[in-house]
ROBASE-358421 format. One record per residue (C-alpha): x, y, z. Coordinates in Angstrom, 1 decimal, decimal comma, padded with zeros to 4 digits. Each point is the difference from the previous one (the first is absolute). Example, Ala and Ser with C-alpha at 12.3 -4.5 7.8 and 13.67 -1.06 7.14 Angstrom:
// ROBASE-358421
> px_py_pz
> 012,3_-004,5_007,8;
> 001,4_003,4_-000,7;
//
This chain:
// ROBASE-358421
> px_py_pz
> 000,0_000,0_000,0;
> 001,4_003,4_-001,0;
> -001,1_003,5_000,7;
> 001,4_003,1_-001,7;
> -000,9_003,6_000,7;
> 000,2_002,6_-002,8;
> 000,2_002,6_002,8;
> 003,1_-001,4_001,7;
> 002,1_003,0_-000,9;
> -002,7_002,5_001,0;
> -000,5_-000,5_003,8;
> -001,0_003,6_000,3;
> -002,9_-000,3_-002,4;
> -003,3_001,5_000,9;
> -001,9_-002,1_002,6;
> -003,3_001,0_-001,6;
> 000,9_-001,6_-003,4;
> -002,1_-003,0_-001,2;
> 001,3_-003,5_000,4;
> 000,0_-002,7_-002,7;
> 000,5_-003,7_000,2;
> 001,4_-001,7_-003,1;
> -000,6_-003,8_-000,2;
> 002,3_-001,3_-002,7;
> 001,4_-003,6_000,0;
> 003,3_001,2_-001,5;
> 001,9_003,1_-000,8;
> -000,5_001,0_-003,6;
> -000,5_003,2_-002,1;
> -003,7_000,3_001,1;
> 000,9_-000,3_003,6;
> 002,8_002,6_-000,4;
> -002,3_002,3_-002,0;
> -002,5_000,2_003,0;
> 002,9_000,4_002,5;
> 001,4_003,0_-002,1;
> -003,5_001,4_-000,3;
> -000,6_-000,1_003,8;
> 003,3_001,8_000,6;
> -000,9_002,7_-002,5;
> -003,4_000,4_001,5;
> 001,5_000,1_003,5;
> -002,0_-003,1_001,1;
> 001,2_-002,3_002,6;
> 000,5_-003,5_-001,6;
> 000,4_-003,5_001,2;
> 000,5_-003,1_-002,2;
> -001,0_-003,5_000,9;
> 001,0_-003,1_-002,0;
> -002,4_-002,6_001,5;
> -003,7_000,2_001,1;
> 001,0_-000,8_003,6;
> 002,5_002,9_000,0;
> -002,6_002,3_-001,6;
> -002,7_-000,8_002,6;
> 002,5_000,5_002,9;
> 001,2_003,3_-001,4;
> -003,6_001,2_-000,6;
> -001,0_-000,8_003,6;
> 002,9_002,1_001,2;
> -000,1_003,0_-002,3;
> -003,7_000,3_-001,0;
> 000,9_001,2_-003,6;
> -002,2_002,4_-001,9;
> 000,6_-001,8_-003,3;
> 000,8_-003,6_-000,9;
> 001,3_-001,0_-003,4;
> 000,0_-003,8_-000,7;
> 001,8_-001,6_-002,9;
> -002,5_-002,2_-001,9;
> 002,4_-001,0_-002,9;
> 001,5_-003,2_001,6;
> -002,7_-002,3_001,4;
> 002,6_-002,7_000,7;
> 001,5_002,0_002,8;
> -003,2_000,9_001,9;
> -003,7_000,5_-000,5;
> -000,5_003,8_-000,3;
> -003,8_-000,2_000,4;
> 000,2_-002,1_003,2;
> 002,6_002,4_001,4;
> -002,2_003,0_-000,8;
> -002,9_-001,6_001,9;
> 002,2_-000,7_003,1;
> 001,3_003,6_000,0;
> -003,6_001,2_-000,2;
> -000,9_-002,1_003,1;
> 002,9_001,6_002,0;
> -001,1_003,4_-001,2;
> -003,6_-000,6_001,0;
> 001,1_-001,2_003,4;
> 002,1_003,2_000,5;
> -002,4_002,6_-001,5;
> -003,5_-001,5_-000,1;
> -000,5_000,5_-003,7;
> 001,6_-001,5_-003,2;
> 000,9_002,7_-002,5;
> 003,5_-001,3_-000,5;
> 001,9_001,3_-003,0;
> 001,6_-003,0_-001,8;
> 001,6_000,3_-003,4;
> 000,5_-002,9_-002,3;
> 002,9_-000,2_-002,4;
> -000,7_-002,1_-003,2;
> 001,9_-000,8_-003,2;
> -001,0_001,9_-003,2;
> -001,2_-003,2_-001,7;
> -002,5_-000,6_002,8;
> -001,5_003,5_-000,2;
> -003,2_-001,3_-001,6;
> -000,7_-002,3_003,0;
> -003,1_000,7_002,1;
> 000,7_002,1_003,1;
> -003,0_-001,5_001,9;
> 002,0_-002,7_001,9;
> 002,3_002,8_001,1;
> -002,9_002,2_001,2;
> -001,5_-002,9_001,9;
> 003,3_-000,6_001,7;
> 000,1_003,6_001,2;
> 002,3_001,8_-002,5;
> -001,4_003,3_-001,2;
> 002,5_000,8_-002,7;
> 002,0_-001,8_-002,7;
> 003,4_001,2_-001,2;
> 001,2_-001,4_-003,3;
> 003,7_-000,9_000,2;
> 002,2_003,0_-000,8;
> 003,4_000,4_001,7;
> 000,4_003,7_-001,1;
> 000,6_002,0_003,2;
> -002,2_002,9_-001,1;
> -002,9_-002,4_-000,8;
> 000,3_-001,4_003,5;
> 000,4_003,4_001,5;
> -003,2_001,3_-001,8;
> -001,9_-003,1_001,2;
> 001,0_000,7_003,6;
> -001,0_003,7_-000,3;
> -003,5_-001,0_-001,4;
> -000,5_-002,5_002,8;
> 001,2_002,6_002,6;
> -002,3_002,8_-001,3;
> -002,9_-002,3_-000,6;
> -000,5_-003,2_001,9;
> 002,4_000,7_003,0;
> -001,3_003,5_000,5;
> -003,6_-001,2_-000,2;
> 000,8_-002,7_002,5;
> 001,3_002,6_002,5;
> -003,2_002,0_-000,5;
> -002,1_-003,1_000,6;
> 001,9_-000,7_003,3;
> -000,5_003,6_001,0;
> -003,7_-000,2_-000,8;
> -000,3_-003,2_002,1;
> 001,7_001,8_002,9;
> -002,3_003,0_-000,4;
> -003,2_-002,1_000,0;
> 001,3_-001,9_003,0;
> 000,5_003,4_001,8;
> -003,6_001,1_-001,1;
> -001,4_-003,2_001,4;
> 001,8_000,3_003,3;
> -000,5_003,8_000,4;
> -002,1_001,1_003,0;
> -001,3_003,0_-002,0;
> -003,0_-000,4_-002,3;
> 000,9_000,2_-003,7;
> -002,3_000,2_-003,0;
> 001,2_000,1_-003,6;
> -002,3_001,1_-002,9;
> 000,5_000,6_-003,7;
> -000,4_003,4_-001,6;
> -003,8_-000,7_-000,4;
> -000,1_-000,4_003,8;
> -000,8_-003,7_-000,2;
> 001,4_-001,8_003,1;
> 002,7_-002,5_-001,0;
> 001,5_-000,9_003,4;
> -000,5_000,4_003,7;
> 002,3_-001,5_002,6;
> -001,0_-002,0_003,1;
> 000,4_003,0_002,3;
> -002,6_001,8_-002,1;
> -002,4_-003,0_000,3;
> 000,5_-000,2_003,8;
> -000,4_003,7_000,7;
> -002,8_000,8_-002,5;
> -001,9_-003,2_000,5;
> -000,2_-000,9_-003,8;
> 001,4_-003,1_-001,7;
> 002,0_000,3_-003,2;
> -002,7_-001,7_-002,1;
> -002,5_002,7_001,0;
> 002,3_002,8_-001,3;
> 002,2_-001,1_-002,9;
> -001,6_001,0_-003,3;
> -002,2_002,6_001,6;
> 000,3_003,7_-000,6;
> 000,9_002,1_003,1;
> -003,3_001,9_-000,4;
> -001,8_-003,3_000,6;
> 001,5_-000,3_003,5;
> -002,1_002,0_002,6;
> 001,6_003,3_001,0;
> -000,1_001,9_003,3;
> -002,3_003,0_000,2;
> 002,7_001,8_002,0;
> 002,1_000,7_-003,1;
> -000,4_003,4_-001,7;
> -002,2_-000,3_-003,1;
> 002,8_001,1_-002,4;
> 002,7_-002,1_001,6;
> 000,0_-002,9_-002,6;
> 000,1_002,5_-002,9;
> 003,0_001,8_001,7;
> 001,8_-003,4_000,3;
> -000,8_-001,0_-003,6;
> 001,2_003,3_-001,3;
> 003,2_-000,3_001,8;
> 000,6_-003,6_-001,2;
> -000,8_000,9_-003,6;
> 002,8_002,5_000,1;
> 002,4_-002,8_001,1;
> 000,3_001,5_003,5;
> -000,1_-001,7_003,3;
> -002,9_000,9_002,4;
> 000,2_-000,3_003,8;
> -002,5_001,0_002,6;
> -002,8_-001,0_002,3;
> -002,7_-002,4_-001,4;
> -002,9_-001,6_001,7;
> -000,6_-003,6_-001,1;
> -003,1_-002,0_000,8;
> 000,5_-003,6_001,2;
> -002,2_-002,8_-001,1;
> -001,9_000,2_003,3;
> -000,8_003,7_-000,7;
> 002,4_001,6_002,5;
> 002,1_002,9_-001,3;
> 003,7_000,1_000,7;
> 002,3_003,0_-000,4;
> 003,1_-000,8_-002,1;
> 003,2_001,8_-000,9;
> 000,1_-001,0_-003,7;
> 002,7_000,2_-002,6;
> -001,1_-000,6_-003,7;
> 002,8_-000,4_-002,5;
> -000,4_-000,3_-003,8;
> 002,3_-002,6_-001,6;
> 000,5_000,1_-003,8;
> 002,4_-001,6_-002,5;
> 002,8_001,8_-001,8;
> -001,6_002,6_-002,3;
> -003,3_-001,1_001,2;
> 000,2_-003,4_-001,7;
> 001,1_-003,5_000,8;
> 002,5_-000,8_-002,6;
> 000,9_-003,4_-001,4;
> 003,7_-000,2_-001,0;
> -000,7_-002,2_-003,0;
> -003,0_001,8_-001,4;
> 001,1_003,6_-000,1;
> -002,3_002,3_002,0;
> -003,2_-002,1_-000,3;
> -001,7_-000,9_003,3;
> 000,1_-003,7_000,2;
> -003,5_-000,1_001,4;
> -001,3_002,1_-002,8;
> 001,6_-002,3_-002,5;
> -001,4_-003,1_001,4;
> -003,5_001,1_000,9;
> -000,9_002,9_-002,3;
> 001,8_-000,8_-003,2;
> 003,4_001,1_-001,3;
> -000,9_003,2_-001,8;
> 000,6_002,1_003,1;
> -003,1_002,1_-000,6;
> -001,6_-000,9_003,4;
> 003,2_000,3_002,0;
> -000,3_002,0_003,2;
> 002,2_000,7_003,0;
> -000,4_-002,6_002,7;
> 000,8_001,2_003,5;
> -000,6_-001,2_003,5;
> -000,8_002,0_003,1;
> 001,2_-001,2_003,4;
> -002,2_001,2_002,9;
> 002,0_-000,6_003,1;
> -002,1_000,5_003,1;
> 002,1_000,7_003,1;
> -002,5_-001,8_002,3;
> 002,2_000,6_003,0;
> -001,1_003,5_000,3;
> 002,8_002,6_000,4;
> 000,2_001,1_003,5;
> -001,1_003,6_000,6;
> 003,4_000,7_001,7;
> 001,7_-001,0_-003,3;
> -002,2_002,3_-002,0;
> 000,8_002,9_002,5;
> 003,8_-000,7_-000,4;
> -000,3_000,0_-003,8;
> -001,9_003,3_000,0;
> 002,6_001,6_002,2;
> 002,8_-001,4_-002,2;
> -001,6_001,6_-003,0;
> -000,6_003,3_001,8;
> 003,7_000,2_001,0;
> 001,1_000,2_-003,6;
> -001,5_003,4_-000,5;
> 000,4_001,3_003,5;
> 002,5_002,7_001,3;
> 002,9_-001,4_002,0;
> -001,4_000,8_003,5;
> -003,2_-001,7_-000,9;
> 001,7_-003,0_-001,5;
> 002,2_-000,4_003,1;
> -003,1_000,1_002,2;
> -001,7_-002,6_-002,1;
> 003,1_-002,2_000,3;
> -000,5_000,1_003,8;
> -003,7_-000,8_-000,5;
> 000,9_-003,0_-002,2;
> 002,5_-001,3_002,7;
> -002,9_-000,1_002,4;
> -002,5_-001,6_-002,4;
> 002,4_-002,7_-001,0;
> 000,3_-001,4_003,6;
> -001,9_-003,1_000,9;
> -001,5_001,4_003,2;
> -002,2_002,7_-001,5;
> -002,7_-000,4_002,6;
> 002,1_-000,2_003,1;
> 000,7_003,3_001,7;
> 003,6_000,6_000,9;
> 000,6_000,5_003,7;
> 002,5_002,3_001,6;
> 002,8_-001,3_002,3;
> -000,7_-002,3_002,9;
> 000,9_002,9_002,4;
> -003,0_001,9_-001,3;
> -002,7_-002,5_000,8;
> 001,2_-003,5_001,1;
> -003,6_-001,2_000,7;
> -001,1_000,7_-003,5;
> 003,2_-001,4_-001,6;
> -000,1_-003,2_002,1;
> -003,8_-000,5_-000,6;
> 000,2_000,6_-003,7;
> 003,2_-002,1_-000,3;
> -001,6_-002,9_001,8;
> -003,2_000,0_-001,9;
> 001,2_001,0_-003,5;
> 003,2_-002,0_-000,5;
> 000,7_-003,7_-000,4;
> 002,7_-000,1_002,6;
> 003,7_000,5_000,3;
> 001,8_-003,2_-001,1;
> 002,6_-001,2_002,4;
> 003,4_-001,3_-001,3;
> 000,4_-002,7_002,6;
> -001,3_-003,5_-000,7;
> -001,6_-000,3_003,5;
> -003,6_000,3_-001,0;
> -003,1_-000,2_002,2;
> -002,4_-002,4_-001,7;
> -003,7_001,0_000,1;
> -001,7_-002,9_-001,8;
> -003,1_000,0_-002,0;
> -002,4_-002,3_001,9;
> -002,8_-002,2_-001,3;
> -003,5_001,5_000,4;
> -001,8_-000,9_003,2;
> -003,4_-001,6_-000,5;
> -002,1_000,3_003,1;
> -001,3_-003,5_000,6;
> -000,4_000,7_003,8;
> -002,4_002,9_-000,4;
> -003,6_-000,4_001,0;
> -002,7_-000,5_-002,6;
> -000,3_003,2_-002,0;
> -002,8_002,2_001,1;
> -002,7_001,3_-002,3;
> -000,6_003,7_-000,1;
> -003,2_-000,6_001,9;
> 001,7_-002,0_002,7;
> 002,7_002,6_001,0;
> -000,1_000,4_003,8;
> -002,0_003,0_001,2;
> 002,9_001,7_001,7;
> 002,0_-000,2_-003,2;
> -002,8_001,1_-002,2;
> -000,6_003,0_002,3;
> 003,6_001,2_-000,6;
> -000,7_000,0_-003,8;
> -003,3_001,9_000,0;
> 001,7_003,1_-001,4;
> 002,5_-001,7_-002,2;
> -001,1_002,3_-002,9;
> 001,2_003,1_001,9;
> 003,5_001,3_-000,4;
> 000,2_000,3_003,8;
> -000,5_-003,7_000,5;
> 002,2_-001,3_002,8;
> 001,9_-003,1_-001,2;
> 001,6_-000,5_003,4;
> -003,4_-000,7_001,7;
> -000,6_-002,7_-002,6;
> 003,5_-001,3_000,6;
> -000,6_-000,4_003,7;
> -003,5_-001,5_-000,4;
> 001,2_-002,8_-002,4;
> 003,3_-000,8_001,7;
> 002,3_001,7_-002,7;
> -001,7_-001,7_-002,9;
> -002,1_002,9_-001,5;
> 000,6_-000,7_-003,7;
> -002,4_-002,9_-000,4;
> -002,8_001,7_001,8;
> 000,4_003,4_-001,7;
> 000,7_-001,7_-003,3;
> -003,3_-002,0_000,1;
> -002,0_003,2_000,6;
> 001,8_002,2_-002,6;
> 000,1_-002,7_-002,7;
> -003,7_-000,6_000,6;
> -000,8_003,7_-000,4;
> 001,8_000,2_-003,3;
> -001,5_-003,3_-001,4;
> 003,4_-001,7_-000,4;
> -001,4_-003,5_000,3;
> -002,5_000,7_-002,7;
> 002,6_001,4_-002,3;
> 002,3_-002,9_000,5;
> -002,8_-002,6_-000,1;
> 001,5_-001,1_003,3;
> -001,8_-001,6_002,9;
> 000,2_001,9_003,3;
> 001,6_-003,0_001,6;
> 002,9_000,2_-002,5;
> 000,4_003,7_000,7;
> 000,1_-000,7_003,8;
> 002,6_-002,7_-000,4;
> 002,1_002,3_-002,2;
> -000,1_002,9_002,4;
> 001,0_-002,3_002,8;
> 002,9_-001,5_-002,1;
> 001,3_003,5_-000,8;
> -000,3_001,3_003,6;
> 001,8_-003,1_001,3;
> 003,0_001,0_-002,1;
> 000,2_003,5_001,6;
> 002,4_000,1_003,0;
> -001,8_000,9_003,2;
> 003,4_000,5_001,6;
> 000,7_003,0_-002,2;
> -000,9_003,2_001,8;
> -001,1_001,8_-003,3;
> -000,1_-002,3_-003,1;
> -002,6_-002,4_001,3;
> -003,6_-000,9_-001,0;
> -001,3_003,1_001,9;
> 002,0_002,2_-002,4;
> -001,4_-002,0_-003,0;
> -003,5_000,4_001,4;
> 000,6_003,7_000,4;
> 001,2_000,3_-003,6;
> -003,1_-002,0_-001,1;
> -002,2_002,4_001,8;
> 001,6_003,1_-001,5;
> -000,2_-001,6_-003,5;
> -003,7_-000,7_000,4;
> -000,5_003,6_001,2;
> 001,8_001,4_-003,0;
> -002,0_-002,2_-002,4;
> -003,2_001,6_001,1;
> 001,1_003,5_-001,0;
> -001,9_001,3_-003,0;
> 003,0_000,8_-002,2;
> 001,6_-003,4_000,7;
> -003,3_-001,8_-000,8;
> -000,1_001,9_-003,4;
> 003,5_-001,2_-000,8;
> -000,1_-003,6_000,9;
> -002,0_-003,1_-001,1;
> -001,0_-002,8_002,3;
> 003,0_-002,1_-000,9;
> 002,2_002,9_001,1;
> -001,8_000,2_003,4;
> 000,3_-003,7_000,6;
> 003,7_000,1_-000,9;
> 000,5_003,0_002,4;
> -001,6_-001,8_002,9;
> 001,9_-003,2_-000,6;
> 003,3_001,9_-000,4;
> -000,6_001,9_003,2;
> -000,6_-003,3_001,8;
> 003,2_-001,7_-001,2;
> 002,3_002,9_-000,5;
> 002,3_-000,8_003,1;
> -000,7_-003,7_000,4;
> 003,0_-001,8_001,7;
> 001,7_003,3_000,7;
> 003,0_-000,7_002,2;
> 000,0_003,3_001,8;
> 003,2_001,1_-001,8;
> 000,5_002,3_-002,9;
> 001,2_-000,8_-003,5;
> 003,3_001,6_000,8;
> 000,5_-002,3_003,0;
> -000,8_-003,1_-002,1;
> 002,4_001,0_-002,8;
> 002,8_000,8_002,5;
> -000,6_-003,3_001,8;
> 000,2_-002,0_-003,2;
> -003,4_-001,6_000,7;
> -001,4_-002,7_-002,3;
> -002,8_002,4_-000,9;
> 002,5_002,7_-001,1;
> 001,9_-002,6_-002,1;
> -003,2_-001,4_-001,5;
> -001,2_003,5_-001,1;
> 003,4_001,4_-000,9;
> -000,1_002,7_002,8;
> -002,9_001,7_-001,9;
> -003,4_000,6_001,6;
> 000,8_-003,0_002,2;
> -002,9_000,1_002,5;
> -002,6_001,2_-002,4;
> 000,9_-002,7_-002,5;
> -000,2_-002,6_002,8;
> -003,4_001,3_001,3;
> -001,6_-000,3_-003,5;
> 001,5_-003,4_-000,8;
> -000,8_-001,5_003,3;
> -003,6_001,2_-000,1;
> -000,6_-001,9_-003,2;
> 001,8_-003,1_001,3;
> -002,3_000,0_003,0;
> -003,0_000,6_-002,1;
> 000,6_-002,6_-002,7;
> 001,5_-002,8_002,1;
> -003,3_-001,2_001,5;
> -003,4_000,1_-001,7;
> -001,6_000,6_003,4;
> 001,4_003,5_000,0;
> 000,4_000,7_-003,8;
> -002,2_003,0_-000,5;
> 001,0_000,1_-003,7;
> -001,0_-003,5_-000,8;
> -003,2_000,8_-001,8;
> 001,3_002,9_-002,0;
> 000,3_000,1_-003,8;
> 003,7_-000,3_-001,0;
> 000,4_003,4_-001,6;
> -001,9_001,8_002,7;
> 002,2_-001,7_002,6;
> 003,1_001,1_-001,8;
> -001,2_003,6_-000,1;
> -000,9_-000,1_003,7;
> 003,3_-001,6_000,9;
> 002,1_002,6_-001,8;
> -001,9_002,8_001,7;
> 000,6_-001,5_003,4;
> 003,7_-000,5_-000,6;
> 000,3_003,5_-001,4;
> -001,6_001,5_003,1;
> 002,0_-002,0_002,5;
> 003,3_001,0_-001,8;
> -001,2_003,6_000,0;
> 000,4_000,0_003,8;
> 003,8_-000,2_-000,3;
> 001,4_003,4_001,0;
> 002,8_000,3_-002,5;
> -002,6_000,9_-002,7;
> -001,9_002,3_002,4;
> 000,7_003,3_-001,8;
> -000,3_-001,5_-003,4;
> -003,6_-001,2_000,7;
> -001,0_003,3_001,6;
> 001,4_002,1_-002,8;
> -001,6_-002,1_-002,7;
> -003,3_000,3_001,8;
> 000,2_003,8_000,2;
> 001,2_000,5_-003,5;
> -002,2_-002,6_-001,7;
> -003,2_000,5_002,0;
> -000,2_003,0_002,3;
> 001,4_002,6_-002,4;
> -002,2_-001,1_-003,0;
> -003,0_-000,2_002,3;
> 000,6_003,5_001,3;
> 000,2_001,3_-003,6;
> -003,2_-001,8_-001,2;
> -002,2_000,4_003,1;
> -001,5_003,2_-001,3;
> -001,4_-001,8_-003,1;
> -001,1_-003,1_002,0;
> 001,6_-002,4_-002,5;
> 002,2_-002,0_002,4;
> -001,3_-003,5_-000,7;
> 002,7_-000,8_-002,5;
> 002,7_000,9_002,5;
> -001,6_-002,0_002,8;
> -000,7_-003,2_-001,9;
> 003,1_-000,5_-002,3;
> 001,8_-003,3_000,8;
> 003,3_001,7_000,8;
> -001,6_002,4_002,4;
> -002,1_-002,7_001,7;
> 003,3_-001,6_000,8;
> 001,4_003,2_001,5;
> -003,1_000,5_002,1;
> 000,2_-003,5_001,4;
> 003,7_000,5_000,8;
> -000,6_003,3_001,7;
> -003,0_-001,5_001,9;
> 002,0_-002,9_001,6;
> 003,0_002,2_000,7;
> -002,2_002,5_001,9;
> -001,7_-002,8_001,8;
> 003,3_-001,6_000,9;
> 001,5_003,0_001,7;
> -003,1_001,9_001,1;
> 000,9_-000,1_003,7;
> 000,8_003,7_000,2;
> -003,5_000,7_-001,3;
> -001,8_-002,0_002,6;
> -001,5_001,5_003,2;
> 002,7_001,0_002,4;
> -000,2_-002,9_002,4;
> 000,2_-002,5_-002,8;
> 002,9_001,9_-001,6;
> 001,9_-000,1_003,3;
> -000,5_-003,7_000,4;
> 001,2_-000,8_-003,5;
> 003,0_002,3_000,4;
> 001,0_-001,9_003,1;
> -000,3_-003,3_-001,7;
> 002,0_000,9_-003,1;
> 002,7_001,5_002,2;
> 000,3_-003,1_002,1;
> 000,4_-002,1_-003,2;
> 002,8_002,3_-001,2;
> 001,6_-000,1_003,5;
> 000,0_-003,8_-000,1;
> 001,6_000,0_-003,5;
> 002,8_002,3_001,2;
> 000,6_-002,2_003,0;
> 000,3_-003,1_-002,2;
> 002,3_001,8_-002,5;
> 002,3_000,8_002,8;
> -000,1_-003,6_001,3;
> 000,7_-001,4_-003,4;
> 002,7_002,6_-000,9;
> -002,1_001,1_-003,0;
> -000,1_003,5_-001,4;
> -002,4_002,1_002,1;
> -002,5_001,3_-002,5;
> -001,7_002,6_002,1;
> 002,4_001,0_002,9;
> -002,5_002,6_001,4;
> -002,3_-002,9_000,9;
> 002,0_-000,9_003,0;
> -002,5_-000,6_002,8;
> 002,3_001,9_002,5;
> 000,3_003,2_-002,0;
> -002,7_000,2_-002,7;
> -002,5_002,9_-000,1;
> -003,3_-001,5_-001,1;
> -001,5_003,5_-000,6;
> 002,9_000,9_-002,3;
> -000,4_-003,3_-002,0;
> -003,7_000,6_-000,4;
> 000,6_003,6_-001,1;
> 002,5_-001,1_-002,6;
> -002,3_-002,8_-001,3;
> -002,9_002,4_-000,3;
> 002,1_002,7_-001,7;
> 001,7_-002,3_-002,4;
> -002,5_-002,6_-000,9;
> -003,5_000,8_001,2;
> -000,8_003,7_-000,7;
> 000,4_000,1_-003,7;
> -001,5_-003,4_-000,6;
> -003,2_000,7_002,0;
> -000,3_003,5_-001,4;
> -000,2_-001,7_-003,5;
> -002,3_-002,7_001,2;
> -002,3_002,5_001,8;
> -000,1_002,1_-003,2;
> -001,2_-003,1_-001,8;
> -002,3_-001,8_002,5;
> -001,1_003,0_002,3;
> 001,1_-001,0_003,5;
> -000,3_003,0_002,2;
> -000,2_-002,0_003,2;
> 003,3_-001,8_-000,7;
> 001,7_003,3_-000,7;
> -001,3_001,4_003,3;
> 001,4_-003,0_001,9;
> 003,3_000,4_-001,8;
> 000,2_003,6_001,0;
> -000,9_-000,7_003,6;
> 002,5_-002,9_000,3;
> 002,9_002,0_-001,5;
> -000,7_002,8_002,5;
> 000,0_-002,6_002,8;
> 003,4_-001,4_-001,0;
> 001,4_003,5_-000,6;
> -001,1_001,0_003,5;
> 001,8_-003,0_001,6;
> 003,2_000,7_-002,0;
> 000,0_003,7_001,0;
> -000,1_-001,2_003,6;
> 003,1_-002,2_-000,8;
> -002,1_-003,1_000,8;
> 001,0_-003,3_-001,6;
> -003,1_-002,0_001,1;
> -003,4_-000,8_-001,5;
> -001,8_002,1_002,6;
> 000,8_002,8_002,3;
> 000,7_-000,9_003,7;
> -003,0_000,0_002,2;
> -000,8_003,3_001,7;
//
């Protein structure tokens, strides 16, 4: 077996040149002619003398062009070799447009080429050892078949990219007849390819939100060969309108025509389908409508507008805009930046503890806080029906629809298990069992199962807190503006989310769990650790046993919608996204409502799917941290309980040599009034101002004002306790 390279003396040849494999049984003038031609054309060339050597070389080099000698059948079977090379090529590339060239004697020129075509050859070269003849043949192959092959490979890659793209893509011809839509388009818009291909765009329903002359503007732009980009409202198959940032690009051939190299300037399709006189030729073009379904974030639009404004701005303005862009490009746009710790250590520690995921320690000595299996209460007494609640417990719930309802009286009456009793009454009032097609016995078992997984040993995050948040949620759901915004499925989701939002809370913050290297923190990648755990565990408890599966009789799609709403609301209670949720609520709902209230046309704002999500998030966030808006005695009790839980965490951090997340919560030095003032100033005031503007809650705002003055009064007296000393 011999190999020779015509490039041996040109090691520095271009790496991008084409590669040729010559398969010749012996070295002769024809072999040398192609070697010289390859050198002149600057092609990389390998020569193989046997089929085995040819296949081995082809596997290694993946040549663009293969030339097989067909003159001497006694040495090897050229047709069989061509088929074997094709198999290798198909294995490597997935398609079989291999370029094989057959060399034949002049006296066999009249022989049929059909056997050669069947074997896989696509060109026959009549024996001619002249170097220029070989050179011209190589050039024709390179400009024709090889270049076409490269384009085919590129097209295959492009269509693979289109199929895998997450953006919706639609391609039409110049007559606006749809020729292609990708899977992302099908998924997002709800159509199948078969429903769209062959139809004109005008046959697909359009959203009424577009301006009447928008389509004409787009078509005018495309006819001029210009790209159009802007906002377009598309209508899904289910009738919903969706706003899209659309780019439409006209794609035409050179000179407006698709040229065929062998037929002059005639359009191949015109020749084959309309006759060859050329009288009915027309320019064929395609239009690619690329819908950017991942809508551009408003902050990105703002940055682009500022960048454009900078180009024509005076230097002082451009420099100021540079500083603006530095701020806008940060990832914490919604998190106010605090001053130094010396200015307000209470606020810094409180915010740092609630809004970060912990300070990772470099030592390997980690405290393991394990995720436990849910506790199913087999030992509990037979669930009570709503009518069988003990009188002394029922009496404490008589005013449960009032904001001033005292959850601690209920806690005492039912031995620290208020969630089941209050849940039965509130869920009954909102018709939850009827909505879920769920027997009351199943609901009772579910409430008991959820409550059993709250830790009664926690001073704050126990089932009394869950019952309190459920009560606040029910209260907010009865406000007129909230009722206008939400549907019954939203109400049911809110009540369930409030019930489960802190289930199995360990009495420690996310920062503590991350610093301690707990199994939960590892499971959820230090991100929304507790909130993710609460949501996941709630569904584990619910679906593990049919006796407490309140979702068992729901239709699948409705269950998926309800489940997603519950998860979204539970995750919204995580404090790291606090300012983002509040700002989105204000900018997407409160400000547009204020602008439209004079005309009374607010329904669209209240009922849009996106805004319903924002309302639900805001509702559960306000319910979750509404303690400062409760009557004073309830506010004081909750403040004492959360402080004790933070004290216990600080004690444990010191015992375990973990980073102390909130140093001010040292039970020996902490000022509870200062911590409450900081919490109200930083988290509560703006949020409840926004919620009050939406839901109209004057009684809550009055409590908030009274409570703030109470804590301020204690702080001014330099007191650190919950209450002033007795007279």
